N, C-alpha and C positions, 0 to 999 in steps of 0.2 A: 682764632683764621689764621694759618699760616700761612697762605697760598696767595698772591696777589700778581697782578697782568704782569708787572717787572720780572716776578722768579720765574715766573713762569715761560716768557716769552726769553729769558735767558736761559733756559735750562737747553741742553747739549745730547746729542745721542751717546749712548755710551758702548762698550763691547758686547752687554746684553739689557736688557730692559729693565726697568727702574721704576718706584714709584716715587710720585711726589703728595703727600698729604696733603688734606686742607680739613676736616674733622667731620663730625658726625658722617662718618665711611665714606667720604666723597674722598676723591684722590687723582689724580691724573697720570695716567700709564704712558712713560716716556717709549717708544718702543727702538730699535738697532737702530730702523733706515728712518728715524727722526720725528716718525710719528705722533702724535698726541691724543692720547681716547679720552673721555673721562668714565668712571667707574665707579659706582656705587656699592660698595659692601653691608650688607643689613647679614638680620638673620629671620628666622621664616619657622614654624614649627619646630625649632631647635637644632635646626639645621643652618650653616652659613651658606650665603648666597650675594653674586656679585650680579649688578645691571647695568649693564651701557647704558650712557645718559649722549653721547658722540663725538663727536671728533673738535677739537680744537683747532683754528687756525682752515677749517676745508672751505674758504669761498662763501657762497653764497649760503650754506649748512652747515656755518663754525657756528660755536657752541662756546660763549664767553663762558669765563667764571661767571659773572651774577645768574645767568642763565642756567649753570652747572647746577651754584645752589638752589637756584629757585627748584628744579626736579626734584635735587633730594629733598626741600623740604613737603612739597607734595608725593613723594615715596613713604615720608616718614608719618603726615599723617595719613597712607591707608593701613601702613604697619598697625597704627593707633586705632582703627578701626577691623584690623584683623581681617587686612586683606593683602594681598604678594602682590608688588608691584612686578615685580617680574610673571608672573600668572596673569595679569591683568591686562598686561602691555600683547604678550602673546593673542589672549582672548578677542584682545582691539582689531591687532593686525591679521585675525583669522575670520574676522567679523567684515574686513575692509576687503578681503580678499574675498568672499565670499560675494560680497556684495557688486563688487566690478566685475570678477567674475560671471556670475550669475547672471547676465543680463533678460530682459523680458525676450529675444529671439530661442538663445539655449536652452531656456526654462519652459518655451511654448516648441521648443522641437522636442527636445524630453517628455513632453506632452503626451503629444503625438506620438512618439514610439511605444512608450507604453499602453495605447490604444490600439495600434498596430499592432502585438506580439499575437505569436501563436500559444492558441489556444484561453486566450482573452476572451470575459466572457464580455458580450457586452460589442468586442472585436469589429471593427471599420470595415468596411470593402474600398477597395482600392478606389473605387470613384469617387467616394465621399473624401475617402485623405486626399484625393489629387485637388478635391476643390477646398478641403482647408486649406489646405501646404497654397494654394496659391491665392486665395481670398487675405489670408496675412502675409504675404509678401508682397501682394498689391497693394494694400489697403494700411497695415499696422508696421513690420517691419522700417518705414523707407523710412517714419518718424519716432518710434521708440522700440526699436528692436535693437538697436544697437547702448540703449540705455539701462541701468541696473533695474531688476524690477523693482527694486527697493523704494526708487524709484520714482517710478510712475505714479501719480497721485489722477484728485477726479479728474482734475480741471484738463491734466493733458490730455489725457485719455478722451476727454468732453472734446475734447480742439480735433484728434484725432476722426474719431470718430462723425464732427458736423462735416466734414469733407466730402463723407460720401453721399451723407445724408443730403448736400449743398448740390449734389451733379442728381439727384431723383431717384436713388438704388434705396429706400427706406427698408426693402427688402432685407438688402445687404447689409443694413447698416443695423439690425436689428440680428443676424447669426453674429456678425463680429461682435457684439456687442457680449452675445452669449459665450463665444470663443474665446474672448479676452476673460471672464467668467472663470471660464474651466479653467487654462492658464492659471491665475490666480490660486486658485483653490486648490492648484499640485505645486505649487509654491508654495503655500503655506503648508500640506501634506510633508512637505519635503523641509522642510523650516525655513525656507528662502527668503520668505516675506511675511508676513504678518496679517494683513490687510487684500479684501477685495476690491477695488476702487471702481471696480466695475459691477459691483453689485449694485452700487450706490446711483447708478444713472440708471435701474432696469425700469424706471415709472418716467425718464423722461427719452429715452431712446425705446421705441416698442414700437413689435411687432405690425404692421399695416393690419389692417381687416383683407381677411383672404379673399379674393374677387374668381370666381367658376371662372375654370378659364372658356374659352370661345367654344360651343358647339353647334353646329346644324342641328333640326329636328330630322326624326326619317324621313319625313316627309320630304324633308331640302336637300337631302345627302344621293339621291340619284342624277340629280341634275349633277351635284359637284363629281359626284364618282367615274361619270361619263365625261366629264369635263378632264379628271384625274388620268384616265382611260388613254385618253388621247392628245395627254403632254406630250413636246416635239421636245424634249430635256432628253440628258445621260442617260443612257438603257438606266443605268445604273440604279439610278434614283428614280426613275420608271419605277422599277422593279420595286425597290424598295418602301414607296410609294404604296403600291399594290400587297404586298407582303404584313405592311402597319393596318391596313384595311382589313384585311382576313385573318389575321391574329389579335390583332387589339391589342398586341404587348404596350407597355409604355415605349415612347420613342428611346430615351438610351440602350434601353434591353435590346430592341431590334438592330440599333445600329452599331451595339459592342459585341455583335453573335457572331459567334466561331464555327466552323466546320463543325470543329469537334462535339457541339452541342448538338448535334443535328443528325439523326438516323432516319434517312430517305424510305431507307427498305421497312423499316417498321411504321414512318410515318409518325414519328414522334418526336418535339426540341422538347431537350432536356437542360432549361436553363440552372444552371450553377447558383445557387446560393451568394457568392463574394459579389453578383452583378444584379440581386435583384433588391430590391427596396427595402424587407423586411429580413434580410439574410436567410431565406429557405426557401428550399430547390422547389422550381414551377414547371411544370409539366404541360408542353399545348401538343395539341395531339391535329394534328396533321392533313386539312383535306385534302381531295385529287388536286381543286386547284392549285391552292397553297405548292402542294409536290410538285408539281409540270413547274410554276415559279421559280422553285427551286434550283429544280434541274437545268435550267436556262440560265439562272444564275451564276451555275456548279462551272458551265464551261467561261465565264468570262472569270471566276474569282478562288474559282477551285483549286485552285493550285499553291493559295496563300492560306492561311489561318482566319481572317477576317471575311464573313458574309460582305462585310463594306468595307475595303479600305479604302483611303483617305486618297481623293484622286482619279478611284479606281486600279489602284497597282497593288498589283496582288503580291506583292514583297511586303506593300508598309506593313508596321506594327500600330501604324497608329488608326483608328474608324474616321468615318466622314462626321462631316460634323453635328452636332446636333441642328443646328437651324439649315439646314440643306429642306429636310421635309418643309419646315415652315417659310421656305420661299419660293419654294412648291405650289404653294397654298396664298400667297403675293400673290406668284405669275399669275392665278387662274382666277385672281378677282375676288376672292374670297377671307382678304384681309381683317383680321376683327371679329371674323364669324365663325372662323373654325382656325382647330390648330391638334397638332399630334394628339395631346390628352383627346382632343373631341371623336377623334375613332372607336377610343374607346365608351366612350359617353354614344353614341350611336348606336353601337352592339349591343349594349349591355337596354339601353331601352330599348332596341327592338325583340333584343331576347324572352327577355318583359313581358312585353306585348300579347307574347307570342305566345303565352300562357302555355308552352309547349314541353317545357325544361322549369327542374326546380330552382329556388331561389339559391339554396345552398352548391350548386353545382355552375348556374351561373358565375357563383360568388366567388367561388375558388376560381373558374377558371379567369374572373379580371383578378386574381391574385391576391383577394381580401382574406387574407389568412387571418386564422382564429388563434387569439392567444396561448393559449394551450397548445406545444407542440405535439403533445397525444395525441389531440383531436384531428389539429390539422395533416396531421398524417394519416391517421385513416381515413380521415373526408378526401383527401387523394385520390387514395387507392378505390372508396367507393366510390367518388362520381365519376369514374376515369370512362368506363362506358360510356353513360352519358352525356360527357364532354365531347368523347369521339362524336357521337351523333349530332351533338349541338353543333358543334365546329363545321360537320359536312353543310350541316341545314344553311347556316352563315353564308356559308362559302356559295349553295345553291341560291342565296337568295339575292346574296350579291352581285349573278350571275346573272337575278329574273331583273336587275334595277338596272343592267346595262343593255345598252340597244342592240342585238345577236348584230346588224349591220357595222356598228361599230366596233366592234371584240371582236378579235380573234378567238377564234374554240382555243383552248389547254392543249399544251400541248403531253398529254397522258402520256407517262412509260406502260404499257398495257401488262409488262411483266412484274409488275408491282399492284402488287393491295394492299387498301389500305383500312384494317379492319376495326 
C-alpha cells in the first residue's frame, strides 16, 4: 500500500488534476482547487469503470484512508460475486429516492386520481371523491401522510385507526381501513411497496353491524307530516322537506339538485349518473303538487345553479348541509324516530300496501337498479307511464294525510300539464 495519512495530507494542488494510487484500483484524485476525491478503478463485463468512494477532509462527511480501503474491499467482494458495484449503488440510490419521495399521501393521491379519470370503469362520483379526500385528510394524513409508504407497518396503521375507533366512529374506521388497503394495493401495482398492512387489520377493524335508519310507519307519518308542513323555519328548508316527502329521493340527491336537471314544463327531474349512488341516471316524475313547490322555489333560488344553495344564497356553489333536514326532524320532536331515509321507507311501504302498482315500478322509482345495465335502461322506459301515475297518487295521498285547514292549496300553473 503506497498511501499514508501523512502523504495524503501533504499532497498539494498542481496546475492540473493528478492521482495518488494506493492499490487494488484505489486512488486519490487531487483537484486543482485542492479538493481530494477517492476513486476506485475496476473492470466489469470487459469494460473499465470508475466508482466514487467519497471525499477526503470533508468534515463530517470525511472518508479516511481506512474507510476508502474498506469500501474497496466491499466492492471487490461484489465483483467476485459478479455484481457491478457501480450499478448496485445506483439501484440503491434509486430505491432510496423512491422510498423517500413516495409517501403514503403521494401514493394515495395517485390512487384517487386513477379512480376519477374519465373513461375509467367504476369511476367515482364527485361526492364520493370528496368524501374519500376528506376522511383521509382528516384521519390519516396527519399521522402517516409524510411517511414513506414502505415504512408504514401494521402496528403504525393500527395506532392511527384506533384514534377513529376511540371517538366512536366505527363505521368510519372500517372505511378508512379499506381505503388504506386500496392505497397499498395501488402502491404494490406500481412497485412502490410490497405489502398491504391494512389487509392484516381486516379481522380486527370490522364494519359494525348495520342498523336500519329510523323511520315512522305509514300510520305514524300523517301526524309528523302535518307538523312538518307547519314548521316555522327558513322557507327553503321547509320546501326541501316537502320535496323530500313528495319525491322520496335520497337526501344527498335532493340537496345537490341543480335547476338544469329539472324540466318543469314536462314534469320530469333527470338526476345524472354522477350524483346517483349506483352511477346510473334516475328519472323522477313530478306530480302537480311537486311542480307547484318547485315553482315557488324557483322564485327564490332560480337565478342560481342549485335548488338548495347554502344559506339560501343563489350565487353559492355549495349546497345546503346534509344535516339541515335532520335538524328539522329533531326540532319537531322526532329525533331517533325519523330520518331523511325514512321518507323513502314510508313511501315504499305505502305504495306496496296499496297494491295499485307493480313491484318493479316501485323499485325503479326507489332507484334500486338492476345490475344488468341493459335491463335497467329497458325498465326505466317500460315503467315510466306507471311511475308518473304512482307519483301523482302519492302526492294526493300526502294531501289526504294533511289537514285541509292547515295546508295551503298548491299554487298550480294552469298553463302546464304533467302527463
